[in-house]
N, C-alpha and C positions, 0 to 999 in steps of 0.2 A: 504493499500499500504506499510505502514511503516514496517510491519512485513514480507514482501516479501523476500524470500531467494535469495541472490545475486548469489549463486552458481547455481541456477536453470536457469539462463539466461546468455547466451553468447551474449552480445550486439553487438560484432563486427560481429557475423553471423546471427543476427536476421533478419528475412525477414517478411515484412508485406504483407497480402493478398491483391491482387487486387480484386475489386468487381465491377460488372457492375452497372452503375448509370442510373436510369431512370429520367432525368431532366424534370420537369413538365413545359410545355410551358407557356410562360408569367410570370413565377415566378421570382420575383426579390429578391435575398437574401440580408439581411442587409449589411454583409461583407464577402468578400472572402480573405483569406490570401494565398499568393503564396510562397511556401517553408516551408517545415516542419523540418528546423534546429532549433537551440535553440531560435532564435528570432521569427521565425514564430509560434512555438509552444508556447512560453511565451505570445505572442500577442493574440493567439486563446484562451488560458486558461484564460487570464485576461479578455477578452470580455465575455467569457462564464460565468465566475463568476458573471458578472454584468448583466446577463440575456440576452445577445445579441447572437442570433444564428450565427454560423460561419462555412463556408465551407473552409477547409484547404487542398490545392492542393499541391502535390509534384510529380516531374517527376521520382522519383525513388522509391524503396520499401525497402531500407535498411537505417542504420544510418551511421554516418561518419566512414571513414577508418582511423586507427590510432588515436593517442591521441589528436593531433591538439590542439585546445585551451585547456589549462589545469588550468590556474590561474583564479579563480573566486573571486572577491573582496567582502569585507564586505557589501557594498551597494547592489550588486547583489545578495548575500545571503539573505539579508532583503527582497528583491522583491521575491526571491523564497519562502521565508516564507509566503508571502502574497498569493502566488499562490499555497500553499499547499504542497510543496515538499522540503522546505529548510532543515528541519531536516534530511531528507534522504540523501541529498547531503553532509551535514556535517558529518554524521555518517560514510559514505563511504570515503569522502575525507581525505587528509592529511592537517591538520590545520597548519598554520605557521604565525608568526608575524616578525620574525628576518631575516635579510639579512646580508651577509658579502662580503666585496669587497677586492680582492687580487691583489697586483702587483707582478708579477712573482710568487715566492713561499712564499711571506710574506703578512700576513693579514694587510691591511691598516686600516680599521675600521669596525665596525658593527653597524646596525641601527635597531630600533624597530618600526614598522609601527603602533603599537597600545600600546603606553606606559602607558596609563591610564586605570583604571578598570571601571566597570560599563557599559560594552557592552555585549550583549548575544553572538555576533558572532566575530570570529577572523578577523584579517586584510584580510587574504586570505585563501582559500583552494586550493589544487591541486587535480584535478579530471579530468580524461580523458573525452574528448568531447563525446565519444560514451555513457558513463554513464549519462552525463547530458541530452543529447538527449533522451536516453532510459527512464529516470525517468519522463522527460517531456512528453514524448509520452504516457507513461502508465497513468500519471495524466490526460492528455487530454482525454484518452479513457473512463475516469470515467464520462465524461459530455455527457448527452444526446443531448445537443444543439451544439456539435462540430461534424461536419460530415467530417471525415478525408478520403481523397481519394488519395491513393497511385497509382503510374503509370499514373497520370493525369498531362500531360505537356501542359502548356499554350504556344500556337504557334501563337497567334494573339490577338490583343486588339482593341476595338472600344469604344471611350469615347463619351457619349451622354449627353444631358442636365441633365438628372435625374438618369443616371446609367452608368455602365461600362459593356461592353460585351466581355467576354473572349472566344476565340476559343481554345478549349482543345482536345488535341490528346491522345487517350488511345489504349491499345492493340487491342480494338475491334472497333475502328474508332473514329470519331470526333463528338463533340457536343458543343453547346453554353451554357454559363452560364452567367446570368445577376446578378449584385450586385450593391448595391448603392455606396459602397466604396470598394476599393481594397488595401490591405497592401502588398507591394512587398518586400518580405524578402527572395529573392531567391539567395542571395550570390553575391560574387564579380564578377562572370561572368553572371550577371543578364540578363536573357532573357527578363524580363519585361523592363529593361532599354533600350535594343536594340529595342524592339518593339515600344517604344515611340520615337525612334531616339535620345536618350540622351546618354551622355558620362560622365565619371568621369575624372577630371583633377587634376594634381599634379605632383609629383616627384617620379621617379623610382630610387632607389639606386643601384649603381654598385658594388654589393658585393653579395656573396652567403654564405649561412650557411647550415650546415648539422645538421639535427635532428636525433638522435638515441635514441629510446626507448629501454632501457637495463633492462632485468630481472635478478636481482641478490640479494643476501643478502650483505648488505654493512653497515658499522658503522656510515655513515654520518648522522647528525641529520636532522630533518625536517626544514631546512633553505634554503634560496636562496643564492647560492654561485656564484659569478661572478669573473672570473680571467681575468686580462689584461696581455698579454704577458707572459703566464705561461711557465715554462721550457719544460713541456710535449707538448706544442703547440705554439712554439715561434712565436713572432711578430703578433699574432692573439689574439682572445678572446674566452672564453669558459664560459658556463652557465650550472649550475647543479641544478636539482630540483627533489625532491622525489615525487612519485605518489603512489596511492594505488597498491595493489598486488605485492609489491616488485619490481615495475618497477620505473626506474629512467630516467629522461629526460636529455640528454646531447646535448647541442648545440655547435657546433664547427664552428667558423669562417673559411671560406675557401679562400676568395679572389675572385675578379671578373672573373679571368682567369681559375678558376676550372672547369672542365668537369662535368656537373651535373649527367650524366649517369654513368661515371666512379666512381665518388665519392660515389655512393650508393652501389657499389659492396662490398661484405663482406671483400674482400682482402684489400680494402682501409679503411673500417670503423673499423675493428677489431684491427688493429695496433694503431689507435688513441685512442681507448678505453683503450687498454692495457697500453698506455703511461701514461694515466691518473690514472688508477686503480692499475696497477702493472701486471706483467706477471702471477702471481699465482692466480689471482682472477677468479672465475668461473662465467660466465654470458651467457646469451642468447640474441640475437637480436630479438626484438618483432616487430619493425617498424622502417623503415629508410626513410628519405626524404630529398631532397635538395631544397631550396627555395630562391628566391630573393624576395624583398618586395618594396612596394610603399606606399607613403603617398598621398592620393588623396580623392576627393569627388565630388558628383554631384554639379552643381551650386545651384540647388533647390531641396529640398526633396519632395516637393508636386507639382504634375502635375495634376490639375484638381481634379478628384476623385481617383486618384492613389497616395499613400503615401509610400515612399521608407524608409526602415529601416534596420539597420545592415549594412553588407558588401555591399549590393546592393547600398547603399547610400554613404558609406565612407569606406576608408581603411587605416590602419596604419601598421607600423612595429610591430613585436611581442614584442619588448622591452618595458616593462611597462604594458603588459597585458590589452591594452585598446580596443582591438577589440571587442571581445565577451561581455565584461562588458559594453561597450558603447552601443552595440546593444540591450541588455536586458533592458537597460535605455531608449532607443528609444521606445521600446514596452510599458514600464511603463508610459512613457510621453503621448503615443498616445491613449491608450485603453479608459481611462476615458473621453477623449475628444470626441472620436467617440460615446460613449455611450450617452452623453448629446446632441450631434447633432442629432443622430437617434431618440432620444426621442422627439426632438423639443424644448428641454429646452434651448439649446445654438444655436446660428447662425452658419452656415457653416464656417464663417470666424474664428471661434475658432480653426479650424484645421490649419489655417495659422500659429498660434503660435507654433504648433508642429514643423513645418518646421523652424521657426526662432529660437526656443530655442535649437533644436537638431543640426541645422547648427552651432550655436555658440559653442555647446559642441563639435562638430567635429572639428572645427577650433582649439579648445584648445587642443584636443587630437593629432591632426596633429602636432601642434607646438611642443608639448612636445615629441612626438614621433620623429620627425625630429631632434630635439636637441640631443636626446639620440643616435640616429643612427650616427650623425655627431661626437659625442664624442667617441662612441665605434669604429667607422671605420674612423679615420682621413684620409683625402684624399691628404693632402699636408705635406711636411716636418715641416713647421711651426706649423700646427695644431697638429701634432704628438708631437712636443716639448712642446707645451702648455699643452696637455693632460697628458703627462708623469710628467711634473713638478707639475701639479695640484695634481696627484696621490701621489706623493712623500711628498707634503706639507700636504696632508690629513692625514698622519700618526700622526701628532702632532698638527696640526692647525685646529680646528673645523670649521672655516670660509671657508677653502678649501674644506671641505666635501660637502658643499652646491653646489660646482661647478662640483663635480664628478657626472657623469651621466651614470650609467650603466642601465638606464631605469627608468624614473620617473613613479613610479607605479600608477596604475589606482586609481583615486578618482572621485567621481561624480562632475559634473559641478555645479558651483553655478550660477544660472540664474539671476544674479543681474539686468540685463537690460530688463527682460521680460516685455511685456506689460501687463501681467496678474497681476503683483505685484502692491500692493498699497504701496507707498512710506511712510516712517515714517513721522508722524506729527513733526512739528518744536518743539512742546511742549513735545514730547515723546523722551527721550534719552535712549539709550541701549548700553551696553557694552558687545557684544557677537559676535562671529564669525558666528553664525546662523542668517543671515540677510535674508529679503524677497528674495525668489529664491533659498535658500539653502534647501537641505533635512533635515529633522528634525533628530536629533541624538536619538539613543536608550537610555534607562535608566532603572534601577530597580525600580519597583513600587510594591505596594500592592493593591490587589482588594478583597474586603470582607475578609480581614485579611490574605490572601495567597499571597506568592510571585509571581510576574509576571514580564513581560517586557512590556515597554511602546508601542513599535511598534507592538506587537501583539494585543494590545488593539485598535489601530487605524488602523487596517488592513481591514476595512470594505468597501473599494472602494467608499467612500463618503467624503464629506468635514468634517472636525472636528473642533470644537471650544473648546479651553482650557481656563478656567478661573481659575487663581491661587487665592486661598482663604486665608484669615487670620483667624479671629475668627469664631466661629460656627455661630454667627449671620450674618457675611459677607457671609457665604456659604449659608445660607437659603435665603438671599436676592438675591445673584448671581444665585441660582437655579431657582427662580421665574423668574428672568429676562430671562434667558436661555430658560425656558419652554414656555415663551410667545413669543419668537422670531420664525418667520418663513420667509422663502423666497420661492416664488412660484416655484415649480418643482424641487427644490434643497434639498436633504436630508442632514442633519446635524447632526452629532454625538456630543452630548453636554456633556462635561466633566468638573466637578469641580476637580481641582487638590489641594489636601489637604497637608499641611506641615507635615513633619515627626512626627509621633505619634499622629496626629489628628485623631479623631473618629467622624464619622457621619453616622447615621442610614440610610442605602440606602432606607429602606421602607418608610422613611419620605420625600424622595425626589419626586418632581413632575414627572409625566410620561414623558419619553424621556430624562431625565437627569440622569447621572451616576456619581459616585465619585471614584477617585483613590487616593492613598496616595503616594506622592513623598517620598519613603521610606527612602532614604539617602540624599534627598535634591539635588541629582544630576541633575535632569531635570531642576530645577529652577536655578541652577548655570550655566548650559550650555546655558540656554536661557536668563540669566540675568532677571529672572522673580521676580516680587515683588507682595505682596498682592494687588489684583485688576487687575493685568496684564491679558490681553486677547490676545490669539494667534489664528489665522485662518490658517488651514492647507488644502491644496488641496488634492484630493483623491490619488494622487501619493506621498503623505507624504512630499511634499515641503511646506515650510512656504510661504504664500503669503501675509500676513498683520499681524500687531501686534500694540497694543495700551497699555498704562499705565492704562486705565480705560475703562470699558464696555461703548460703544456708539453705540446704536442700528442702527442709520441711517448710521454711518460709516462702521458697519459690512455688513450692507445690500449693501451699495455701493461697498465694497470690493468684496463681492461674485459676484455681477453683473460684476464687472471688470474681475474677475478670470474666468468667463464663457464666456467672449467676448461680454457682452451686453452693457457695459459702458466703456468709456475711460475717463481718467483724462488729 
C-alpha cells in the first residue's frame, strides 16, 4: 500500500460497491462496528490485527465530503503506525510543530509543540479527512477478517443477554445481524444513539464559523497561524492551516447572526479571502462550509453490549483538534479490551474501564475546548477586555502566554485514576511525567545494531515488560527471570533495555526474551529508569505499573488488575 500512486485515486469521488450479503441464520459475529469513518475503520483494523473477525457497516458508499478534520496529532500518528498506515499519512500530510498567534497585524508570540528531539513523529500533520478515511479503508481491505458492508444502514437494535441483534436496511431489503458486541462509531448524528433512546448533553455555542478550503500557491510556512481581531476581518478571529495539494484551510469567525446559507455563497466568501491574501492572489475555492459547534457527550459510553466511540459518544469545538484525535484514541483503548473479553481471558467488566477511561478523556477535552471557545469568542464586554489585555501582555510577558487560548491543541489523556493502574509502591520513587495511566513516549533505540524506534518495537497488541539493565551479568539474570514468568492467557512481550553502547548477544537470550539498546539514553531519562527498574505497558502502549526492582508476584498482580481480574 505504501507505494500506491496517490494520483490514481480521487478520494472525494471514490465510491465503494454495494454487494449482496447472505447472512447465515443463527450466526453470531464477535464484533460489529457501525460507521466506516476514521474511528470505525481504526477500530475494525485494530481488532482484525488481533485476530478478531469484524463486520463493518456503513449507511453510505463514499468517503467524507470536504477536508473536515485535518489536524492529526502525534499520538494519533503513533496509533496509525501500529495499524500499519502511519507512514503513508505522514508522507502525504503537511508536518508542523510551530504555531503563531497574532493580535490585529502584529505577531504576539510563537510556540513549538515539540521542542525536544528523539521523537519519530511530528507534533501534528495536516491531512484532509478523505485521505485519512481512504488510507484506512484501503488498509482495512487488506484483512480477510474484516467484512466491509457499504450501503448497510442500521435501522433497529435489540439487546439480549449474550448478543446484540441489528436490523439492517440495504438497497435490496432488510436482514438481521447478530454480534456479541457492537462498536457504535456512526458520528455526531448517531442512529445507534437514537435507537437506544440516548442523548448527548452539553453546551452549544452561539457563534458561526466559515471554513474555506482554498487551492493556491502561497508563501506561508507550514505553521498554524491564528489572528485575533485582524485588520482584514475586524472584531473577529481567523485561523490558517496549510494542507496537502496546495490547499489551505481558512476559518473565519462570522458571529451568531450570520446567515449560514448566504455566507457560503462565493460572492461572500471570495471578498473575505482577498482581504486576507490580497487582490492579486490567484486561488480557487475547493470546499466551503459554515458551522456552529457544541461541547457535549453521552452520560455513559457503554450501554450493555453496545460501546460508543468518537463523535457518537462526544463532541467538541474544532479549536484544538480534539475531535478526531480523541476518537482514534477511543478505538485504541477499546480494541485490546474487546479481544481479551472475547477470548475469555478477561471478564466482561473490563469493558466498563473503556467507558470510565474515555469518559474521563472526553471531560478533559470538553473542558479545554470550552475554555478555548470562550477565549476566542468572548460574549461580554468584560471578557473581551480581559482577552485583549491578556494578548497585549503576552507580547512581552511569558506568564500571560499560558493564559492565551487560541485552541489548546490535542494531547492524549493521562488516565491517572484508572482502575487498571497499579499505584507506585511507597518504597519506589520516580521523577517522571510518565506516570501510570500515561501513554509511553517514543525514543530512538537500536535493535541488533540497527537504528529503530521504541514504539515500533512494542506495537504487537500485547502487554510489554521493560527491564532496564546494568551490567552484562544483570542482563543475563533479568533475562532468566523474564523467561520464567507467565500469566495464564496473557501474552507478554519481554524486553531487556540496555544502556547506550551495551552489547548483548541476542542468540544467548532465552526464548521469548529480546534486547534493545537505549541508544541515546532518551528512554531511560523520559521514564526515570535506573538499572533494575521494570515497567509494565498495556497493549495500547499506556503505562500501567512500574517498580524499581523485579517482583514476580507484583507483576502478576498488576497484569491481573490491568485485565479486570483483580482490584486493589
